[in-house]
C-alpha positions, 0 to 999 in steps of 0.5 A: 218557935214564937220567938223564931217566928217574930225574928223571921218577920222582923228580918223579912220586914228589914229586907223588904224595907231596903228593896231598891229599884235598879236599872241596868245602865248600858256599858261596862266598867270595873270601877265607878265613883260619883259625887254631886251629880258627877259620875266617872268610871274606868273599864277593864282596858283602863279607858275613862268615862264620864256620864252625861245626859246623852250617855257615857263620854270617853275622857282622854287618858288611861287610868285603873282607878278614878275618883270624883269629889270635893277635892276634884277629879283624881286618878291613878294609872297602871304604873301607880302614877297620880293624876288630877284633872285640871282644865280638861287635862290630866296633870301628874302629881308627885307620888305613887298610889294604887288607889286614890279618893277625892271625897275629903272636904279638901284633900285627896287620900289613898294607899300605895302598892305596899298598903301604906296610907297617905293624904295630901296636906294643904289641900291641893299641895304637893306634900303627902302625909303618911298615916300609920297603919296598912290599908288596901282601900281608903275613902273619905267623907265629911265626917271621917275616913274609912278603910279596909285592910288585906284581911278585910278588917274595917277601920275608921279614922275620925277627926279628919279636917281640912287642916288635918287630913290625917285626922286623929291618927288613931284607928277604930276597928269596926265589926264586920268584913269588907273588901272595899268601902266608899264614903259619899259626899254626904257621909253615907258609908257603903261597902262590898264583902268578899262574896259580893254582898253590899252593905250600908252603915246605919246611924252615921252622923257628924256626932256619931261618925262610926254609926251603929251597925251594918245592914245588907242592901239586896242586889240581884247580882254579885257586886265588886264596887259601889258608890253613892251620890245624890240619892243614887247607889251605883253598883258594878257587878262582877261581870262589869255591868252597871246598875243605878239604884234608887229607893 
């Protein structure tokens, strides 16, 4: 009994220490991505928005998924065509993806409708490199890239550099199960489980890209999408409401 009580106290302390202060942000989005102070998202009608101090500003165009990061602002539409925002206009990029991520140091990456994985060689070049394996969601950061497959298994790809967007080409499976995963520009890793719980990977660093373990981030609502940047954790709940959390 004493051991159980100690474990309960430790667990309670852990959960308390992870408490966040969240504010509801007006508007509805189905997906959001943040990086270096920029916030982009799309709603259920595939309308695109970016956040300014005065609120959400609609961006012309139609996308089902948008991503902002060191590689720029990228998106894919309902037909899986790929676009990059250049000088305020969406420029089509050869290829087809259902999800794209701009979080790599130079190169965007993503997955197509068959869960095949690709990254763009040469940074902003036009040649997509096929990465062996199958993933339904893929996200990159400064240390590595992370992904989840159709069974919610989690994988990390190490050795990703500006000149080797595919990394080591050797997947390492990470214990746990997530339906989506996001790596921030500063390397933090967050994910959402199939039942809408949010998790953060502890111990992630350049010397240990895989980190040490998962910890749950309490949320008042069931979540379907998450993104992190500049100390703010952005959550999209299952009813498309938006929360901006700090702590």
